[in-house]
C-alpha positions as CSV (number, residue, x, y, z in Angstrom):
1,X,0.1,-0.2,0.0
2,X,1.0,3.3,-0.7
3,X,2.5,5.1,2.1
4,X,1.0,8.4,3.3
5,X,3.4,11.7,3.4
6,X,2.0,14.6,5.3
7,X,2.8,18.4,6.2
8,X,2.1,18.9,10.0
9,X,0.9,22.9,11.0
10,X,1.0,23.8,14.5
11,X,3.1,21.1,16.8
12,X,1.3,21.5,19.9
13,X,-0.3,18.9,21.8
14,X,-2.7,17.7,19.4
15,X,-0.3,18.3,16.1
16,X,2.6,16.8,17.2
17,X,1.4,15.1,20.5
18,X,-2.0,13.3,19.8
19,X,-1.8,13.3,15.4
20,X,2.8,12.9,15.7
21,X,2.2,10.1,18.3
22,X,0.0,7.9,15.1
23,X,3.0,8.5,13.0
24,X,5.6,7.5,14.9
25,X,4.2,4.2,15.8
26,X,2.8,3.8,12.5
27,X,5.9,4.7,10.0
28,X,4.9,2.2,7.3
29,X,1.6,4.1,7.0
30,X,2.7,7.6,6.9
31,X,5.2,10.4,7.9
32,X,6.4,13.9,8.1
33,X,8.2,15.8,5.9
34,X,8.0,19.5,6.9
35,X,6.6,21.4,9.9
36,X,5.3,25.3,10.2
37,X,5.4,26.0,14.4
38,X,6.3,29.5,15.5
39,X,7.6,28.0,18.8
40,X,11.7,27.0,18.1
41,X,12.1,25.0,20.9
42,X,9.0,23.2,19.7
43,X,9.8,23.1,16.2
44,X,13.2,21.4,16.8
45,X,12.1,19.2,19.0
46,X,9.5,17.8,17.0
47,X,11.7,18.3,13.8
48,X,14.1,15.7,15.2
49,X,11.6,12.9,16.7
50,X,10.2,13.1,13.3
51,X,13.9,13.3,11.4
52,X,13.0,16.1,9.9
53,X,15.6,18.0,8.0
54,X,16.2,21.6,9.5
55,X,15.5,23.4,6.2
56,X,11.9,22.1,6.1
57,X,11.4,23.2,9.4
58,X,9.2,26.9,9.3
59,X,8.1,29.4,11.7
60,X,5.0,30.0,9.9
61,X,2.9,28.1,7.7
62,X,3.0,30.9,5.4
63,X,6.4,30.0,4.6
64,X,5.4,26.2,4.1
65,X,2.7,26.6,2.1
66,X,4.3,29.1,-0.2
67,X,6.6,26.5,-1.4
68,X,5.6,23.5,-4.0
69,X,3.3,20.8,-2.9
70,X,5.2,19.1,-0.2
71,X,3.2,15.8,0.4
72,X,-0.3,14.1,0.2
73,X,-1.6,16.0,3.0
74,X,-1.2,18.7,5.2
75,X,-2.7,18.6,9.2
76,X,-3.5,21.7,10.4
77,X,-3.6,21.9,14.2
78,X,-3.3,25.6,15.1
79,X,-5.3,27.4,17.3
80,X,-8.9,27.6,17.0
81,X,-9.3,31.3,15.4
82,X,-6.2,30.5,12.9
83,X,-7.9,27.5,10.7
84,X,-9.1,29.4,7.6
85,X,-6.2,30.8,6.0
86,X,-4.2,27.7,6.2
87,X,-6.6,25.3,5.2
88,X,-8.0,27.4,2.5
89,X,-4.3,27.9,0.9
90,X,-3.8,24.4,1.3
91,X,-6.7,22.9,-0.4
92,X,-5.5,25.4,-3.3
93,X,-2.1,23.7,-3.4
94,X,-3.2,20.5,-3.8
95,X,-3.2,19.1,-0.3
96,X,-6.0,16.2,1.8
97,X,-6.7,18.1,5.1
98,X,-6.7,16.3,8.6
99,X,-8.2,20.0,10.2
100,X,-8.7,20.0,13.8
101,X,-11.7,21.3,15.2
102,X,-13.2,23.8,15.1
103,X,-13.0,24.1,11.1
104,X,-13.1,27.7,11.9
105,X,-14.6,30.0,14.6
106,X,-17.1,31.7,11.8
107,X,-20.1,29.4,10.4
108,X,-19.6,31.1,6.7
109,X,-15.6,30.4,6.5
110,X,-16.8,26.9,7.8
111,X,-19.4,26.8,5.2
112,X,-16.4,27.9,2.6
113,X,-13.9,25.6,3.4
114,X,-16.2,22.3,3.1
115,X,-17.3,24.1,-0.4
116,X,-13.6,25.0,-1.5
117,X,-12.7,21.2,-0.3
118,X,-15.5,19.7,-2.3
119,X,-14.9,22.1,-5.4
120,X,-11.3,20.8,-5.9
121,X,-11.9,17.2,-4.8
122,X,-10.1,17.4,-1.8
123,X,-10.6,14.7,1.3
124,X,-11.3,17.1,4.6
125,X,-11.4,15.4,7.6
126,X,-12.4,17.3,10.7
127,X,-10.8,16.5,14.1
128,X,-14.2,15.2,15.3
129,X,-12.3,12.0,17.0
130,X,-15.1,10.9,19.4
131,X,-16.8,9.4,15.3
132,X,-13.3,7.2,15.4
133,X,-13.7,5.7,18.9
134,X,-15.4,2.0,19.4
135,X,-18.0,3.4,22.0
136,X,-19.5,5.7,19.8
137,X,-18.6,3.4,16.9
138,X,-20.5,0.3,18.2
139,X,-23.8,2.4,19.3
140,X,-23.5,3.7,15.2
141,X,-23.5,0.2,14.4
142,X,-26.9,-0.6,16.9
143,X,-28.2,2.0,15.1
144,X,-27.7,0.6,11.5
145,X,-28.8,-2.2,12.5
146,X,-32.3,-1.5,14.3
147,X,-31.3,-3.0,17.6
148,X,-33.6,-0.2,19.0
149,X,-36.3,-0.1,15.9
150,X,-36.2,3.6,14.8
151,X,-34.4,6.3,16.3
152,X,-36.9,8.9,18.1
153,X,-35.0,10.8,20.6
154,X,-31.8,11.6,22.4
155,X,-30.4,12.3,25.7
156,X,-26.6,13.9,26.0
157,X,-24.8,14.5,28.6
158,X,-21.4,16.4,28.4
159,X,-19.8,16.2,31.8
160,X,-17.0,19.1,31.7
161,X,-15.9,18.5,35.0
162,X,-14.9,21.2,37.6
163,X,-11.5,20.8,37.1
164,X,-11.7,20.4,32.9
165,X,-13.2,23.4,33.1
166,X,-10.7,25.3,35.6
167,X,-8.2,24.2,33.1
168,X,-8.8,25.2,30.3
169,X,-11.9,27.5,30.3
170,X,-11.3,29.4,33.3
171,X,-7.4,29.7,33.0
172,X,-6.4,27.9,30.1
173,X,-6.2,29.0,26.1
174,X,-10.2,28.6,25.6
175,X,-11.5,30.8,28.7
176,X,-12.4,33.8,26.0
177,X,-14.5,33.3,23.2
178,X,-13.1,36.5,21.2
179,X,-9.8,34.8,21.4
180,X,-10.5,31.5,20.7
181,X,-14.6,30.5,20.3
182,X,-17.5,30.2,22.2
183,X,-17.9,27.0,24.7
184,X,-20.8,25.5,22.5
185,X,-18.1,25.2,19.5
186,X,-14.8,24.8,21.5
187,X,-15.9,21.8,23.5
188,X,-19.2,21.0,22.2
189,X,-19.0,20.5,18.4
190,X,-17.8,17.3,18.8
191,X,-21.1,17.0,20.2
192,X,-23.0,18.6,17.6
193,X,-21.1,16.2,14.9
194,X,-21.8,13.1,16.6
195,X,-25.6,14.0,17.7
196,X,-26.1,14.3,13.4
197,X,-24.0,11.2,12.6
198,X,-26.0,9.3,14.9
199,X,-29.4,10.4,13.5
200,X,-28.6,10.9,9.7
201,X,-30.7,14.0,9.1
202,X,-30.2,17.9,9.0
203,X,-31.2,19.8,11.8
204,X,-34.6,21.8,11.5
205,X,-35.2,23.7,14.9
206,X,-32.5,24.5,17.5
207,X,-33.1,26.3,20.7
208,X,-30.6,27.1,23.9
209,X,-29.8,28.7,27.1
210,X,-27.0,29.0,29.6
211,X,-25.0,31.6,31.0
212,X,-21.5,32.1,33.2
213,X,-23.0,31.8,36.3
214,X,-20.0,31.4,38.9
215,X,-16.6,31.3,37.8
216,X,-16.7,35.4,37.0
217,X,-15.4,38.3,39.9
218,X,-18.9,38.9,41.3
219,X,-18.8,35.1,43.0
220,X,-15.1,35.6,43.8
221,X,-14.1,35.2,48.3
222,X,-14.1,38.2,50.0
223,X,-10.5,39.0,50.1
224,X,-9.3,36.6,47.5
225,X,-6.4,38.0,45.4
226,X,-6.0,37.8,41.7
227,X,-3.2,35.3,41.9
228,X,-3.5,32.1,44.4
229,X,-0.3,32.9,45.9
230,X,-0.9,36.0,47.2
231,X,-2.7,35.0,50.5
232,X,-6.0,33.5,49.7
233,X,-8.0,33.1,52.7
234,X,-9.6,30.5,51.3
235,X,-7.3,28.4,50.2
236,X,-8.2,25.6,52.5
237,X,-11.4,25.2,51.5
238,X,-11.6,26.3,47.6
239,X,-11.0,23.1,45.2
240,X,-9.1,25.5,42.1
241,X,-6.4,26.9,44.7
242,X,-3.7,26.3,42.6
243,X,-0.6,25.2,44.0
244,X,-3.2,22.1,45.3
245,X,-4.8,22.2,42.2
246,X,-2.0,21.8,40.0
247,X,1.0,20.3,41.8
248,X,-0.3,17.6,43.8
249,X,-2.4,16.3,40.4
250,X,-1.8,15.2,37.0
251,X,-0.8,18.4,35.5
252,X,2.4,19.9,36.8
253,X,4.3,20.3,34.1
254,X,1.9,21.1,31.5
255,X,0.9,24.4,34.0
256,X,4.2,25.5,35.0
257,X,5.9,24.4,32.2
258,X,8.7,23.5,34.4
259,X,10.4,20.2,33.8
260,X,9.6,16.8,35.1
261,X,12.4,17.0,37.7
262,X,12.1,20.2,38.7
263,X,11.5,20.2,42.6
264,X,8.5,21.7,44.2
265,X,10.2,25.8,44.9
266,X,10.9,25.8,41.3
267,X,7.3,24.6,40.1
268,X,5.3,27.2,42.7
269,X,7.3,30.4,41.0
270,X,6.8,29.1,38.1
271,X,2.8,28.6,39.0
272,X,2.9,31.9,40.5
273,X,1.7,34.6,38.0
274,X,1.2,32.2,35.3
275,X,-2.3,32.0,33.9
276,X,-2.8,28.7,36.0
277,X,-2.2,30.5,38.9
278,X,-4.7,33.2,39.0
279,X,-7.6,33.2,40.7
280,X,-10.7,31.1,38.7
281,X,-13.0,34.2,40.0
282,X,-10.4,36.6,38.8
283,X,-9.7,35.3,35.1
284,X,-10.8,37.2,32.0
285,X,-12.8,34.2,30.9
286,X,-16.6,35.1,29.3
287,X,-17.7,31.3,27.8
288,X,-20.4,29.7,30.1
289,X,-20.0,27.0,32.5
290,X,-23.4,25.3,31.7
291,X,-25.8,25.2,28.5
292,X,-28.4,23.5,27.3
293,X,-29.8,22.4,23.9
294,X,-33.0,21.0,22.6
295,X,-33.0,20.5,18.6
296,X,-35.3,18.6,16.4
297,X,-34.2,17.0,13.1
298,X,-36.0,16.9,9.5
299,X,-36.6,13.2,10.4
300,X,-38.5,14.0,13.6
301,X,-35.4,13.0,16.1
302,X,-35.3,15.1,18.9
303,X,-32.3,16.0,20.9
304,X,-32.0,17.2,24.6
305,X,-28.2,18.2,25.3
306,X,-26.5,19.3,28.5
307,X,-23.1,20.8,28.8
308,X,-22.3,21.3,32.8
309,X,-18.9,22.8,34.2
310,X,-20.4,21.3,37.5
311,X,-19.2,17.4,38.0
312,X,-16.7,15.6,39.0
313,X,-16.1,13.2,36.3
314,X,-15.0,14.6,32.9
315,X,-17.1,12.0,30.7
316,X,-20.2,11.8,27.9
317,X,-23.3,9.9,29.0
318,X,-25.9,9.7,26.2
319,X,-29.2,7.4,25.8
320,X,-30.6,6.8,22.6
321,X,-34.5,5.9,22.7
322,X,-36.3,4.0,20.0
323,X,-39.3,2.5,19.1
324,X,-38.3,-0.8,20.1
325,X,-36.1,-0.7,22.5
326,X,-33.0,1.9,23.9
327,X,-29.4,2.4,23.8
328,X,-27.7,3.9,27.2
329,X,-23.9,5.2,27.5
330,X,-20.9,5.9,30.2
331,X,-17.9,6.5,28.1
332,X,-15.5,6.7,31.1
333,X,-17.0,2.9,31.6
334,X,-16.5,2.1,28.1
335,X,-20.3,0.2,28.7
336,X,-23.2,0.3,26.2
337,X,-26.5,-1.6,27.3
338,X,-29.2,-2.3,25.1
339,X,-32.8,-2.7,27.1
340,X,-35.2,-5.0,24.4
341,X,-38.7,-3.6,25.2
342,X,-40.0,-6.7,23.8
343,X,-38.4,-8.9,26.0
344,X,-37.2,-7.4,28.7
345,X,-33.1,-8.3,28.1
346,X,-31.0,-6.1,28.7
347,X,-27.1,-6.5,26.8
348,X,-23.9,-5.0,28.3
349,X,-21.6,-4.5,25.5
350,X,-18.0,-3.2,26.9
351,X,-15.9,-2.0,23.9
352,X,-12.3,-1.5,24.8
353,X,-10.5,1.1,26.6
354,X,-8.4,4.0,25.7
355,X,-4.9,2.1,26.6
356,X,-6.2,-1.0,23.6
357,X,-6.9,1.5,20.9
358,X,-4.0,4.2,21.1
359,X,-3.7,7.4,22.6
360,X,-6.7,9.6,23.7
361,X,-10.4,10.4,23.6
362,X,-11.1,6.7,24.0
363,X,-8.6,5.8,21.3
364,X,-10.3,8.2,19.1
365,X,-6.7,10.0,18.6
366,X,-5.4,7.3,16.7
367,X,-8.8,5.9,15.1
368,X,-8.9,9.7,13.0
369,X,-5.4,9.0,11.3
370,X,-5.9,5.6,11.1
371,X,-9.3,6.4,8.5
372,X,-7.6,9.4,7.5
373,X,-4.8,7.4,5.7
374,X,-7.4,5.1,4.0
375,X,-9.4,7.8,2.3
376,X,-6.1,9.2,0.8
377,X,-5.4,5.4,-0.1
378,X,-8.2,5.5,-1.6
379,X,-8.6,8.9,-3.2
380,X,-11.7,11.6,-2.9
381,X,-15.3,9.6,-2.7
382,X,-18.6,10.2,-1.7
383,X,-17.7,8.8,1.2
384,X,-15.0,11.4,2.5
385,X,-17.3,14.1,1.3
386,X,-20.6,13.2,3.5
387,X,-17.7,12.7,6.2
388,X,-17.1,16.1,5.5
389,X,-20.9,17.3,5.4
390,X,-21.8,15.7,8.3
391,X,-18.9,17.5,10.6
392,X,-20.2,20.9,8.6
393,X,-23.3,20.5,10.1
394,X,-22.8,19.9,13.8
395,X,-20.4,23.0,13.3
396,X,-23.4,25.1,12.1
397,X,-25.7,23.4,14.7
398,X,-23.5,24.6,17.2
399,X,-22.8,28.6,15.7
400,X,-26.9,28.3,15.5
401,X,-27.1,27.5,19.1
402,X,-25.0,29.8,20.7
403,X,-27.3,32.8,18.6
404,X,-30.5,30.7,19.9
405,X,-28.3,31.4,23.1
406,X,-27.6,35.2,23.3
407,X,-30.9,35.8,21.5
408,X,-33.3,33.7,23.6
409,X,-35.3,32.4,20.6
410,X,-35.2,29.4,18.4
411,X,-33.4,29.3,14.9
412,X,-35.1,27.7,12.2
413,X,-31.6,25.9,10.4
414,X,-33.1,26.5,7.0
415,X,-33.1,30.1,7.3
416,X,-29.8,30.1,9.1
417,X,-27.8,28.1,6.5
418,X,-28.9,30.2,4.0
419,X,-27.1,33.1,5.0
420,X,-23.9,31.4,4.1
């Protein structure tokens, strides 16, 4: 089989960590021949690991894409607001595209990327990695096999986790919608994609409600400083007190930037004035900490979706309700329960855990890479086109939901999409 070649644009946690790890683990399938990364340390480290010549390591995507086409595909893994321009340029250059979600932070840009890809027979795979987990793949298989008859309604919960909300959406890179994107897009376009994929139809009407209720200045404890280590009076009772939250947890190196062998004092000093050392009530975050979405699809399937920061686990739970039974699932447990209305029989299906299938997201990070390599080998097809269209529809649902939340009224999707 043909070996696929790729260029990497953005060598962060997703580009170098998730998808780069797959490339290192499967050198006979795919290899990196060039990369663009503004951070010189990351650029050199990832370039060396993948054996990329120094002259093929660039500080920006503009320089890389100014060269004649270098590979079969471009993996675009930049920050949310830096997807549109490199994606459009890479398509024009003839690259097939693996594009980190969200596609873009503007609905018109998402539509334009998808249209540009289709017009150029470009394979466009958006990194909705949950579709490629064994857990959700099994659910889709059960739906296709009519295990519960005709699907009628879905209840889906995105349990963000109190700690994940703090790390990524209060102190982290996705805290501010003007710098990244709204929560429903940054976090939940995965979920909108899953719903569209499961239902196999386009959304007809959508409405949404939610707000930033808790993590704001008005709820700061009396006397709480801007930075946790500046004498917080409630440090012993606050779940988000930074030194305990990071230095006694799993994300010390990530939050402090310190090497693994750094001592406690070095870690505390690094955290003291970092973004992750700030009080969760004193940050510049504006994304919501809870949101609900209700939707009706063209095939009359209805959806109730909840995203909430105030959960212990970072997890997704789901219930699919059909005319002949129901399916319940817990992603963290990798367990699916199928109940038959006629017999009352309950079947428990255990799916592979993360460690068995590769990297993160329940194996979805490696799963999408396997699928993408196979699509590249086959060439442009209706399968690839449909996958990209499902991703686009999920994005448009997220944008419309945010409009509904802000305007506090239901959105007619056909009217909404017609604008773009």
